[in-house]
MIDOSE-1310 file (N, C-alpha, C; in nm, 2 decimals, decimal comma, always signed):
residues 267
mkkl	+11,79/+19,54/-3,16/+11,79/+19,40/-3,18/+11,90/+19,33/-3,09; +11,87/+19,24/-3,01/+11,97/+19,17/-2,93/+12,02/+19,05/-2,99; +12,15/+19,03/-2,99/+12,21/+18,91/-3,05/+12,26/+18,81/-2,94; +12,23/+18,68/-2,96/+12,28/+18,58/-2,87/+12,37/+18,49/-2,95
piyq	+12,50/+18,47/-2,91/+12,59/+18,38/-2,99/+12,53/+18,24/-2,98; +12,54/+18,17/-3,09/+12,49/+18,03/-3,09/+12,59/+17,95/-3,18; +12,62/+17,83/-3,13/+12,71/+17,73/-3,20/+12,64/+17,60/-3,21; +12,67/+17,52/-3,32/+12,62/+17,39/-3,33/+12,74/+17,29/-3,35
vdaf	+12,74/+17,20/-3,26/+12,86/+17,10/-3,25/+12,80/+16,96/-3,27; +12,87/+16,88/-3,35/+12,84/+16,74/-3,36/+12,92/+16,66/-3,26; +12,86/+16,61/-3,15/+12,92/+16,55/-3,04/+12,94/+16,40/-3,06; +13,04/+16,34/-3,00/+13,07/+16,20/-3,02/+13,08/+16,17/-3,17
adav	+13,16/+16,26/-3,24/+13,17/+16,25/-3,38/+13,31/+16,29/-3,42; +13,38/+16,23/-3,52/+13,51/+16,27/-3,56/+13,50/+16,36/-3,68; +13,38/+16,39/-3,73/+13,36/+16,48/-3,84/+13,21/+16,53/-3,84; +13,18/+16,63/-3,91/+13,04/+16,68/-3,91/+12,96/+16,58/-3,98
fkgn	+12,83/+16,59/-3,96/+12,72/+16,50/-4,01/+12,72/+16,37/-3,95; +12,80/+16,35/-3,84/+12,80/+16,23/-3,76/+12,76/+16,26/-3,61; +12,75/+16,16/-3,53/+12,73/+16,18/-3,39/+12,60/+16,25/-3,36; +12,59/+16,33/-3,26/+12,47/+16,39/-3,21/+12,49/+16,54/-3,21
paav	+12,41/+16,62/-3,29/+12,42/+16,76/-3,30/+12,36/+16,83/-3,18; +12,42/+16,93/-3,12/+12,37/+17,01/-3,01/+12,40/+17,15/-3,04; +12,30/+17,24/-3,00/+12,32/+17,38/-3,00/+12,38/+17,43/-2,87; +12,46/+17,53/-2,87/+12,52/+17,59/-2,75/+12,50/+17,74/-2,76
vtle	+12,43/+17,79/-2,66/+12,40/+17,93/-2,66/+12,47/+18,00/-2,54; +12,55/+18,10/-2,56/+12,62/+18,16/-2,45/+12,54/+18,28/-2,40; +12,51/+18,29/-2,27/+12,44/+18,41/-2,21/+12,54/+18,49/-2,13; +12,51/+18,61/-2,10/+12,61/+18,70/-2,03/+12,61/+18,69/-1,88
kdwl	+12,50/+18,72/-1,81/+12,50/+18,72/-1,67/+12,38/+18,64/-1,61; +12,27/+18,65/-1,67/+12,15/+18,59/-1,61/+12,07/+18,50/-1,71; +12,00/+18,41/-1,66/+11,92/+18,33/-1,74/+11,81/+18,41/-1,81; +11,77/+18,38/-1,93/+11,65/+18,43/-1,99/+11,53/+18,36/-1,92
sdel	+11,41/+18,40/-1,95/+11,29/+18,34/-1,89/+11,29/+18,19/-1,94; +11,23/+18,10/-1,86/+11,22/+17,97/-1,90/+11,14/+17,95/-2,03; +11,04/+18,04/-2,05/+10,96/+18,03/-2,17/+11,05/+18,06/-2,29; +11,14/+18,16/-2,28/+11,22/+18,20/-2,40/+11,33/+18,09/-2,42
lqni	+11,38/+18,04/-2,31/+11,48/+17,93/-2,33/+11,42/+17,81/-2,40; +11,29/+17,78/-2,36/+11,22/+17,67/-2,43/+11,19/+17,70/-2,57; +11,15/+17,82/-2,60/+11,11/+17,86/-2,74/+11,23/+17,85/-2,83; +11,35/+17,89/-2,78/+11,47/+17,89/-2,86/+11,51/+17,74/-2,89
aaen	+11,50/+17,66/-2,79/+11,53/+17,51/-2,81/+11,43/+17,45/-2,91; +11,30/+17,49/-2,90/+11,20/+17,44/-3,00/+11,23/+17,49/-3,14; +11,28/+17,61/-3,15/+11,31/+17,67/-3,28/+11,43/+17,60/-3,34; +11,53/+17,57/-3,25/+11,65/+17,50/-3,30/+11,61/+17,36/-3,35
nlae	+11,52/+17,30/-3,28/+11,47/+17,17/-3,32/+11,58/+17,06/-3,32; +11,67/+17,07/-3,23/+11,78/+16,97/-3,21/+11,74/+16,89/-3,09; +11,80/+16,77/-3,07/+11,78/+16,69/-2,95/+11,80/+16,78/-2,83; +11,90/+16,86/-2,82/+11,93/+16,94/-2,71/+11,99/+17,08/-2,75
tayi	+11,95/+17,18/-2,67/+12,01/+17,31/-2,67/+12,07/+17,33/-2,53; +12,20/+17,36/-2,52/+12,26/+17,39/-2,39/+12,28/+17,54/-2,38; +12,25/+17,59/-2,26/+12,27/+17,74/-2,23/+12,38/+17,74/-2,12; +12,48/+17,83/-2,15/+12,59/+17,84/-2,05/+12,61/+17,98/-2,01
ikrk	+12,65/+18,01/-1,89/+12,68/+18,14/-1,84/+12,82/+18,13/-1,77; +12,91/+18,22/-1,81/+13,05/+18,22/-1,74/+13,04/+18,28/-1,60; +13,09/+18,21/-1,51/+13,10/+18,25/-1,37/+13,25/+18,27/-1,34; +13,29/+18,30/-1,22/+13,43/+18,32/-1,18/+13,52/+18,20/-1,21
dhyd	+13,48/+18,08/-1,16/+13,56/+17,96/-1,18/+13,49/+17,85/-1,24; +13,37/+17,87/-1,30/+13,30/+17,77/-1,37/+13,20/+17,83/-1,46; +13,12/+17,74/-1,53/+13,01/+17,78/-1,61/+12,88/+17,72/-1,56; +12,78/+17,79/-1,54/+12,65/+17,74/-1,52/+12,59/+17,68/-1,65
irwf	+12,52/+17,57/-1,64/+12,47/+17,51/-1,76/+12,33/+17,46/-1,74; +12,24/+17,47/-1,84/+12,11/+17,41/-1,84/+12,09/+17,35/-1,98; +12,00/+17,25/-1,99/+11,97/+17,18/-2,11/+11,83/+17,17/-2,14; +11,79/+17,19/-2,27/+11,65/+17,19/-2,31/+11,64/+17,11/-2,44
tpat	+11,54/+17,01/-2,44/+11,50/+16,95/-2,56/+11,40/+17,04/-2,63; +11,35/+17,01/-2,75/+11,24/+17,09/-2,81/+11,12/+17,10/-2,72; +11,10/+17,01/-2,62/+10,98/+17,00/-2,55/+10,99/+17,03/-2,40; +11,11/+17,02/-2,34/+11,12/+17,03/-2,20/+11,27/+17,05/-2,15
evdl	+11,29/+17,10/-2,03/+11,42/+17,10/-1,97/+11,45/+16,97/-1,91; +11,57/+16,92/-1,92/+11,61/+16,79/-1,87/+11,72/+16,80/-1,76; +11,73/+16,69/-1,68/+11,82/+16,70/-1,57/+11,97/+16,69/-1,61; +12,00/+16,62/-1,72/+12,14/+16,60/-1,76/+12,14/+16,56/-1,91
cgha	+12,24/+16,62/-1,98/+12,26/+16,58/-2,12/+12,41/+16,57/-2,14; +12,46/+16,46/-2,18/+12,60/+16,44/-2,21/+12,65/+16,50/-2,33; +12,58/+16,48/-2,45/+12,64/+16,53/-2,57/+12,63/+16,68/-2,58; +12,53/+16,75/-2,52/+12,53/+16,89/-2,52/+12,63/+16,95/-2,42
tlas	+12,67/+16,88/-2,32/+12,77/+16,92/-2,23/+12,91/+16,91/-2,30; +12,93/+16,80/-2,37/+13,05/+16,78/-2,45/+13,06/+16,89/-2,56; +12,95/+16,93/-2,62/+12,94/+17,03/-2,72/+12,98/+17,17/-2,66; +12,92/+17,19/-2,54/+12,95/+17,32/-2,47/+13,10/+17,33/-2,44
ahvi	+13,16/+17,22/-2,39/+13,31/+17,22/-2,36/+13,39/+17,24/-2,49; +13,34/+17,18/-2,60/+13,41/+17,21/-2,73/+13,42/+17,36/-2,76; +13,30/+17,42/-2,74/+13,30/+17,57/-2,77/+13,39/+17,64/-2,68; +13,39/+17,61/-2,55/+13,47/+17,68/-2,45/+13,62/+17,66/-2,47
lnll	+13,66/+17,53/-2,49/+13,80/+17,50/-2,49/+13,86/+17,53/-2,63; +13,78/+17,53/-2,73/+13,83/+17,55/-2,87/+13,81/+17,70/-2,92; +13,72/+17,77/-2,86/+13,68/+17,90/-2,92/+13,69/+18,01/-2,81; +13,65/+17,99/-2,69/+13,64/+18,09/-2,59/+13,76/+18,10/-2,50
eqkn	+13,81/+17,99/-2,46/+13,92/+17,98/-2,37/+14,03/+17,88/-2,41; +14,09/+17,91/-2,52/+14,18/+17,81/-2,59/+14,30/+17,77/-2,51; +14,34/+17,84/-2,41/+14,45/+17,81/-2,33/+14,42/+17,70/-2,22; +14,29/+17,68/-2,19/+14,25/+17,59/-2,09/+14,23/+17,45/-2,15
kqvv	+14,25/+17,35/-2,06/+14,23/+17,21/-2,09/+14,12/+17,14/-2,02; +14,05/+17,22/-1,93/+13,94/+17,17/-1,86/+13,84/+17,27/-1,83; +13,71/+17,23/-1,82/+13,61/+17,33/-1,79/+13,52/+17,26/-1,68; +13,47/+17,34/-1,58/+13,38/+17,29/-1,48/+13,25/+17,35/-1,50
fqsh	+13,14/+17,27/-1,51/+13,01/+17,31/-1,52/+12,93/+17,29/-1,39; +12,84/+17,38/-1,36/+12,75/+17,36/-1,24/+12,61/+17,36/-1,29; +12,54/+17,25/-1,26/+12,40/+17,23/-1,30/+12,31/+17,23/-1,17; +12,21/+17,31/-1,17/+12,12/+17,31/-1,05/+12,04/+17,18/-1,04
rsgt	+12,05/+17,09/-1,14/+11,98/+16,96/-1,13/+12,08/+16,84/-1,12; +12,20/+16,86/-1,16/+12,30/+16,74/-1,16/+12,43/+16,77/-1,09; +12,45/+16,89/-1,03/+12,57/+16,92/-0,96/+12,69/+16,96/-1,04; +12,81/+16,92/-1,00/+12,93/+16,96/-1,06/+12,96/+16,85/-1,17
ltvt	+12,99/+16,91/-1,29/+13,03/+16,82/-1,41/+13,16/+16,88/-1,47; +13,26/+16,79/-1,48/+13,39/+16,83/-1,54/+13,41/+16,77/-1,67; +13,47/+16,85/-1,76/+13,50/+16,80/-1,89/+13,65/+16,84/-1,92; +13,73/+16,74/-1,95/+13,87/+16,76/-1,97/+13,92/+16,72/-2,11
qnke	+14,01/+16,80/-2,17/+14,07/+16,77/-2,30/+14,17/+16,66/-2,28; +14,15/+16,55/-2,35/+14,24/+16,44/-2,34/+14,28/+16,40/-2,49; +14,39/+16,46/-2,53/+14,44/+16,45/-2,67/+14,33/+16,49/-2,76; +14,28/+16,41/-2,85/+14,17/+16,45/-2,94/+14,03/+16,43/-2,89
qlel	+14,02/+16,38/-2,77/+13,89/+16,36/-2,71/+13,86/+16,46/-2,60; +13,73/+16,47/-2,58/+13,68/+16,54/-2,46/+13,62/+16,44/-2,36; +13,66/+16,45/-2,23/+13,62/+16,34/-2,14/+13,52/+16,40/-2,03; +13,40/+16,35/-2,03/+13,30/+16,40/-1,93/+13,32/+16,32/-1,80
dfpt	+13,30/+16,39/-1,69/+13,29/+16,32/-1,56/+13,16/+16,34/-1,50; +13,07/+16,24/-1,50/+12,93/+16,25/-1,46/+12,90/+16,15/-1,34; +12,80/+16,18/-1,27/+12,75/+16,09/-1,16/+12,70/+15,96/-1,22; +12,72/+15,85/-1,16/+12,67/+15,72/-1,20/+12,53/+15,71/-1,16
dvle	+12,45/+15,66/-1,25/+12,31/+15,63/-1,22/+12,29/+15,51/-1,13; +12,18/+15,50/-1,06/+12,15/+15,39/-0,97/+12,03/+15,31/-1,04; +12,05/+15,19/-1,07/+11,95/+15,11/-1,14/+11,88/+15,01/-1,05; +11,75/+14,99/-1,07/+11,68/+14,89/-0,99/+11,60/+14,81/-1,09
ktdl	+11,59/+14,67/-1,07/+11,51/+14,59/-1,16/+11,36/+14,62/-1,14; +11,29/+14,61/-1,24/+11,15/+14,65/-1,24/+11,07/+14,57/-1,34; +10,94/+14,59/-1,34/+10,85/+14,52/-1,44/+10,84/+14,61/-1,57; +10,80/+14,54/-1,67/+10,79/+14,61/-1,80/+10,65/+14,68/-1,81
peal	+10,64/+14,81/-1,82/+10,51/+14,87/-1,84/+10,44/+14,82/-1,96; +10,31/+14,82/-1,95/+10,23/+14,77/-2,06/+10,25/+14,85/-2,19; +10,27/+14,98/-2,17/+10,29/+15,07/-2,28/+10,42/+15,03/-2,36; +10,52/+14,98/-2,29/+10,64/+14,93/-2,36/+10,62/+14,80/-2,43
iqgf	+10,54/+14,71/-2,38/+10,50/+14,59/-2,45/+10,43/+14,62/-2,58; +10,34/+14,72/-2,57/+10,27/+14,76/-2,69/+10,37/+14,84/-2,79; +10,46/+14,92/-2,73/+10,54/+15,00/-2,80/+10,65/+14,93/-2,88; +10,70/+14,82/-2,82/+10,81/+14,75/-2,89/+10,77/+14,62/-2,95
gvvp	+10,67/+14,56/-2,90/+10,62/+14,43/-2,95/+10,71/+14,31/-2,92; +10,81/+14,33/-2,84/+10,90/+14,22/-2,80/+10,93/+14,24/-2,65; +10,96/+14,13/-2,58/+10,99/+14,14/-2,44/+11,14/+14,13/-2,42; +11,21/+14,22/-2,35/+11,35/+14,21/-2,33/+11,38/+14,11/-2,23
teiw	+11,51/+14,07/-2,22/+11,56/+13,98/-2,12/+11,56/+14,03/-1,98; +11,59/+14,16/-1,96/+11,59/+14,23/-1,83/+11,53/+14,37/-1,85; +11,47/+14,42/-1,74/+11,41/+14,55/-1,74/+11,46/+14,62/-1,61; +11,53/+14,74/-1,63/+11,58/+14,82/-1,52/+11,52/+14,96/-1,53
kgkt	+11,52/+15,03/-1,41/+11,48/+15,17/-1,41/+11,58/+15,25/-1,33; +11,63/+15,36/-1,40/+11,72/+15,45/-1,33/+11,65/+15,57/-1,29; +11,73/+15,68/-1,27/+11,67/+15,80/-1,21/+11,56/+15,86/-1,31; +11,59/+15,85/-1,44/+11,50/+15,92/-1,54/+11,46/+15,82/-1,65
dyml	+11,53/+15,71/-1,67/+11,50/+15,63/-1,79/+11,48/+15,48/-1,75; +11,40/+15,41/-1,84/+11,40/+15,27/-1,84/+11,51/+15,22/-1,92; +11,57/+15,10/-1,88/+11,67/+15,04/-1,96/+11,63/+14,89/-1,99; +11,62/+14,86/-2,12/+11,57/+14,73/-2,16/+11,69/+14,65/-2,22
vfdt	+11,72/+14,54/-2,17/+11,84/+14,46/-2,21/+11,79/+14,34/-2,30; +11,85/+14,33/-2,42/+11,82/+14,23/-2,51/+11,94/+14,14/-2,53; +11,92/+14,02/-2,59/+12,03/+13,92/-2,60/+12,13/+13,95/-2,71; +12,08/+14,02/-2,82/+12,17/+14,04/-2,94/+12,16/+14,18/-2,99
qdqv	+12,26/+14,22/-3,06/+12,27/+14,35/-3,13/+12,16/+14,35/-3,24; +12,14/+14,24/-3,31/+12,04/+14,24/-3,41/+11,90/+14,27/-3,36; +11,87/+14,23/-3,24/+11,74/+14,26/-3,19/+11,73/+14,41/-3,16; +11,83/+14,47/-3,11/+11,83/+14,62/-3,09/+11,82/+14,69/-3,22
ealq	+11,89/+14,65/-3,32/+11,89/+14,72/-3,45/+11,75/+14,71/-3,52; +11,69/+14,59/-3,49/+11,56/+14,57/-3,56/+11,44/+14,64/-3,50; +11,46/+14,69/-3,38/+11,34/+14,76/-3,31/+11,28/+14,87/-3,40; +11,15/+14,87/-3,41/+11,08/+14,98/-3,48/+10,97/+15,02/-3,38
pnfh	+11,00/+15,11/-3,29/+10,90/+15,14/-3,18/+10,78/+15,21/-3,24; +10,67/+15,18/-3,17/+10,54/+15,26/-3,19/+10,55/+15,37/-3,09; +10,58/+15,49/-3,14/+10,61/+15,60/-3,05/+10,48/+15,65/-2,98; +10,37/+15,62/-3,04/+10,24/+15,66/-2,97/+10,23/+15,59/-2,83
wvar	+10,28/+15,46/-2,83/+10,28/+15,39/-2,70/+10,40/+15,42/-2,62; +10,51/+15,43/-2,68/+10,64/+15,46/-2,60/+10,62/+15,60/-2,52; +10,56/+15,69/-2,59/+10,54/+15,83/-2,53/+10,45/+15,82/-2,40; +10,38/+15,72/-2,38/+10,29/+15,71/-2,26/+10,37/+15,67/-2,14
vear	+10,49/+15,62/-2,15/+10,56/+15,57/-2,04/+10,61/+15,69/-1,96; +10,60/+15,69/-1,83/+10,64/+15,80/-1,74/+10,79/+15,79/-1,72; +10,87/+15,85/-1,81/+11,01/+15,85/-1,80/+11,06/+15,96/-1,90; +11,19/+15,99/-1,88/+11,25/+16,08/-1,98/+11,26/+16,01/-2,11
giiv	+11,30/+15,88/-2,11/+11,32/+15,80/-2,23/+11,35/+15,66/-2,20; +11,37/+15,58/-2,31/+11,39/+15,44/-2,30/+11,53/+15,40/-2,36; +11,61/+15,34/-2,29/+11,74/+15,29/-2,34/+11,72/+15,14/-2,37; +11,77/+15,10/-2,49/+11,77/+14,96/-2,52/+11,92/+14,92/-2,55
tapa	+11,96/+14,80/-2,51/+12,10/+14,77/-2,51/+12,12/+14,62/-2,53; +12,24/+14,58/-2,58/+12,27/+14,44/-2,60/+12,42/+14,43/-2,61; +12,48/+14,30/-2,60/+12,62/+14,29/-2,63/+12,65/+14,32/-2,78; +12,77/+14,37/-2,81/+12,80/+14,40/-2,95/+12,85/+14,28/-3,02
kdts	+12,83/+14,28/-3,15/+12,88/+14,18/-3,24/+13,03/+14,20/-3,27; +13,07/+14,32/-3,28/+13,21/+14,36/-3,31/+13,29/+14,34/-3,18; +13,39/+14,26/-3,19/+13,47/+14,22/-3,07/+13,55/+14,34/-3,01; +13,56/+14,45/-3,09/+13,63/+14,57/-3,04/+13,53/+14,66/-2,96
idfv	+13,41/+14,63/-2,96/+13,30/+14,70/-2,89/+13,24/+14,62/-2,78; +13,22/+14,67/-2,67/+13,16/+14,60/-2,56/+13,01/+14,58/-2,56; +12,94/+14,69/-2,59/+12,79/+14,69/-2,59/+12,74/+14,80/-2,69; +12,62/+14,77/-2,73/+12,55/+14,87/-2,82/+12,43/+14,92/-2,75
srff	+12,37/+15,03/-2,80/+12,25/+15,08/-2,74/+12,18/+15,17/-2,85; +12,05/+15,20/-2,81/+11,97/+15,30/-2,88/+11,89/+15,37/-2,77; +11,84/+15,49/-2,80/+11,77/+15,57/-2,70/+11,65/+15,64/-2,77; +11,53/+15,61/-2,71/+11,41/+15,66/-2,76/+11,34/+15,75/-2,65
apqs	+11,30/+15,87/-2,69/+11,25/+15,97/-2,59/+11,14/+16,05/-2,65; +11,03/+16,00/-2,71/+10,92/+16,08/-2,76/+10,86/+16,17/-2,66; +10,86/+16,12/-2,53/+10,80/+16,20/-2,43/+10,88/+16,33/-2,40; +11,00/+16,33/-2,45/+11,09/+16,45/-2,43/+11,10/+16,53/-2,57
gide	+11,03/+16,49/-2,67/+11,03/+16,55/-2,80/+11,14/+16,50/-2,89; +11,19/+16,38/-2,86/+11,30/+16,32/-2,94/+11,26/+16,17/-2,97; +11,22/+16,14/-3,09/+11,18/+16,00/-3,11/+11,30/+15,91/-3,09; +11,41/+15,93/-3,16/+11,54/+15,86/-3,14/+11,65/+15,96/-3,13
dpvt	+11,73/+15,95/-3,03/+11,85/+16,04/-3,01/+11,97/+15,97/-3,07; +12,05/+16,04/-3,15/+12,16/+15,98/-3,22/+12,27/+15,92/-3,12; +12,31/+16,00/-3,03/+12,41/+15,95/-2,93/+12,38/+16,01/-2,80; +12,36/+15,93/-2,69/+12,31/+15,99/-2,57/+12,41/+15,97/-2,46
gsah	+12,49/+16,07/-2,43/+12,59/+16,06/-2,32/+12,53/+16,02/-2,19; +12,42/+16,09/-2,15/+12,37/+16,07/-2,02/+12,31/+15,93/-2,00; +12,27/+15,86/-2,11/+12,22/+15,73/-2,10/+12,33/+15,63/-2,06; +12,45/+15,67/-2,09/+12,57/+15,58/-2,05/+12,60/+15,59/-1,90
tslv	+12,54/+15,68/-1,83/+12,55/+15,68/-1,68/+12,47/+15,56/-1,63; +12,38/+15,51/-1,70/+12,30/+15,39/-1,67/+12,37/+15,27/-1,73; +12,41/+15,28/-1,85/+12,46/+15,16/-1,93/+12,59/+15,12/-1,87; +12,68/+15,21/-1,83/+12,82/+15,17/-1,79/+12,82/+15,09/-1,67
pywa	+12,75/+15,13/-1,56/+12,75/+15,04/-1,44/+12,70/+14,90/-1,46; +12,59/+14,89/-1,55/+12,54/+14,76/-1,58/+12,64/+14,67/-1,65; +12,70/+14,73/-1,76/+12,79/+14,65/-1,84/+12,92/+14,62/-1,77; +12,96/+14,72/-1,69/+13,09/+14,70/-1,61/+13,08/+14,58/-1,52
krln	+12,96/+14,57/-1,45/+12,94/+14,46/-1,36/+12,92/+14,33/-1,44; +12,84/+14,33/-1,55/+12,82/+14,21/-1,62/+12,94/+14,16/-1,69; +13,03/+14,24/-1,74/+13,15/+14,20/-1,82/+13,27/+14,20/-1,73; +13,25/+14,24/-1,60/+13,36/+14,24/-1,50/+13,48/+14,32/-1,56
kttl	+13,46/+14,44/-1,60/+13,56/+14,53/-1,65/+13,52/+14,68/-1,63; +13,62/+14,76/-1,61/+13,59/+14,90/-1,58/+13,61/+15,00/-1,70; +13,68/+14,95/-1,80/+13,70/+15,03/-1,92/+13,63/+14,96/-2,04; +13,53/+15,04/-2,10/+13,45/+14,98/-2,20/+13,44/+15,08/-2,32
vahq	+13,41/+15,02/-2,43/+13,38/+15,09/-2,56/+13,23/+15,07/-2,60; +13,16/+15,17/-2,62/+13,02/+15,16/-2,65/+12,99/+15,22/-2,79; +12,89/+15,16/-2,86/+12,85/+15,21/-2,99/+12,70/+15,23/-2,98; +12,65/+15,35/-3,00/+12,51/+15,38/-3,01/+12,47/+15,36/-3,16
vspr	+12,39/+15,26/-3,19/+12,37/+15,22/-3,33/+12,25/+15,29/-3,39; +12,24/+15,42/-3,37/+12,14/+15,50/-3,44/+12,18/+15,52/-3,58; +12,10/+15,58/-3,67/+12,14/+15,60/-3,81/+12,27/+15,69/-3,82; +12,28/+15,79/-3,73/+12,41/+15,87/-3,74/+12,52/+15,80/-3,66
ggiv	+12,49/+15,73/-3,55/+12,58/+15,65/-3,48/+12,69/+15,73/-3,41; +12,75/+15,67/-3,31/+12,86/+15,73/-3,24/+12,93/+15,64/-3,14; +13,06/+15,66/-3,12/+13,14/+15,58/-3,02/+13,16/+15,66/-2,89; +13,14/+15,59/-2,78/+13,16/+15,65/-2,65/+13,26/+15,56/-2,58
hcqh	+13,38/+15,62/-2,53/+13,48/+15,55/-2,45/+13,44/+15,57/-2,31; +13,43/+15,46/-2,23/+13,37/+15,47/-2,10/+13,46/+15,41/-1,99; +13,46/+15,48/-1,87/+13,53/+15,42/-1,76/+13,43/+15,43/-1,64; +13,42/+15,31/-1,57/+13,34/+15,30/-1,45/+13,42/+15,33/-1,33
qger	+13,39/+15,43/-1,25/+13,47/+15,47/-1,13/+13,38/+15,48/-1,01; +13,30/+15,37/-0,99/+13,21/+15,37/-0,87/+13,10/+15,47/-0,89; +13,10/+15,58/-0,81/+12,99/+15,67/-0,81/+13,00/+15,77/-0,92; +13,11/+15,77/-1,00/+13,13/+15,85/-1,12/+13,16/+15,77/-1,24
vkla	+13,12/+15,82/-1,35/+13,15/+15,75/-1,48/+13,22/+15,86/-1,57; +13,32/+15,81/-1,65/+13,38/+15,90/-1,74/+13,35/+15,86/-1,88; +13,31/+15,95/-1,97/+13,26/+15,93/-2,10/+13,34/+16,02/-2,20; +13,41/+15,96/-2,29/+13,50/+16,04/-2,38/+13,46/+16,02/-2,53
gkss	+13,47/+16,13/-2,60/+13,45/+16,12/-2,74/+13,50/+16,24/-2,82; +13,50/+16,24/-2,95/+13,54/+16,35/-3,03/+13,42/+16,44/-3,06; +13,45/+16,56/-3,12/+13,35/+16,65/-3,15/+13,39/+16,74/-3,26; +13,30/+16,79/-3,34/+13,33/+16,88/-3,46/+13,23/+16,99/-3,46
lyle	+13,28/+17,11/-3,48/+13,20/+17,24/-3,49/+13,14/+17,24/-3,63; +13,01/+17,26/-3,63/+12,93/+17,27/-3,76/+12,90/+17,41/-3,80; +12,86/+17,49/-3,70/+12,83/+17,63/-3,74/+12,84/+17,72/-3,62; +12,86/+17,85/-3,64/+12,85/+17,95/-3,54/+12,78/+18,08/-3,60
gnil	+12,70/+18,14/-3,51/+12,62/+18,26/-3,56/+12,56/+18,33/-3,45; +12,44/+18,39/-3,48/+12,37/+18,47/-3,37/+12,22/+18,45/-3,38; +12,16/+18,44/-3,27/+12,01/+18,44/-3,26/+11,97/+18,59/-3,25; +11,87/+18,63/-3,32/+11,83/+18,77/-3,32/+11,70/+18,78/-3,24
led	+11,70/+18,86/-3,14/+11,58/+18,88/-3,05/+11,55/+19,03/-3,04; +11,42/+19,06/-3,04/+11,38/+19,20/-3,03/+11,41/+19,24/-2,88; +11,45/+19,37/-2,87/+11,48/+19,42/-2,73/+11,35/+19,43/-2,65
């Protein structure tokens, strides 16, 4: 019987049962087959399962939802860094990841927070797909398209919180997922968001780090500021501290370890 270490971390959370849970599986030298990686992620049934392999000066990383491999995942990267910096390499304060889909990603311990360094998304204004008109039943003020997601901008936080998507229609949109966003009511928060991705096996993601690579450049320009605080207003919710740095964006948050154990596989 082969054992694979597995950890579950609540990312962008100051305690367990908050933020966004992610599984982290450590592998020794080589990737398992894509089919097995996908089967494990489906069995975990979390928004994301991250797989990491220790190399000489970095970790290789890949991310899987229950349905597919994705280009980038913020909360599972933060969860992976939590495992490395708190359990595997406690003397270190920084970890470098290499993704064959998203390049070099750095996570740094900054007091009680972990800070992600990600590439900034490039957004273009676009038209609203018919499936999203049917899926949301309301028309946003602005519609943008990034590398993998649509971003719909609304006038108020109340509109964002009131959305009850028809996932049958939303899943028809050719995208990883749909970001919805609006200015925050709380003056200590700059903007709020939610993220829907039924086409990736996740109806609503609790806190989506990668979505903030699209959100931050938009709100930084609109609010004329480079340091922002974001609140993803899902039922679990989470706070993301953001910095816009041109072609890169920094996203910081807390994290909490929920469990550690082993996956049992037949040899």
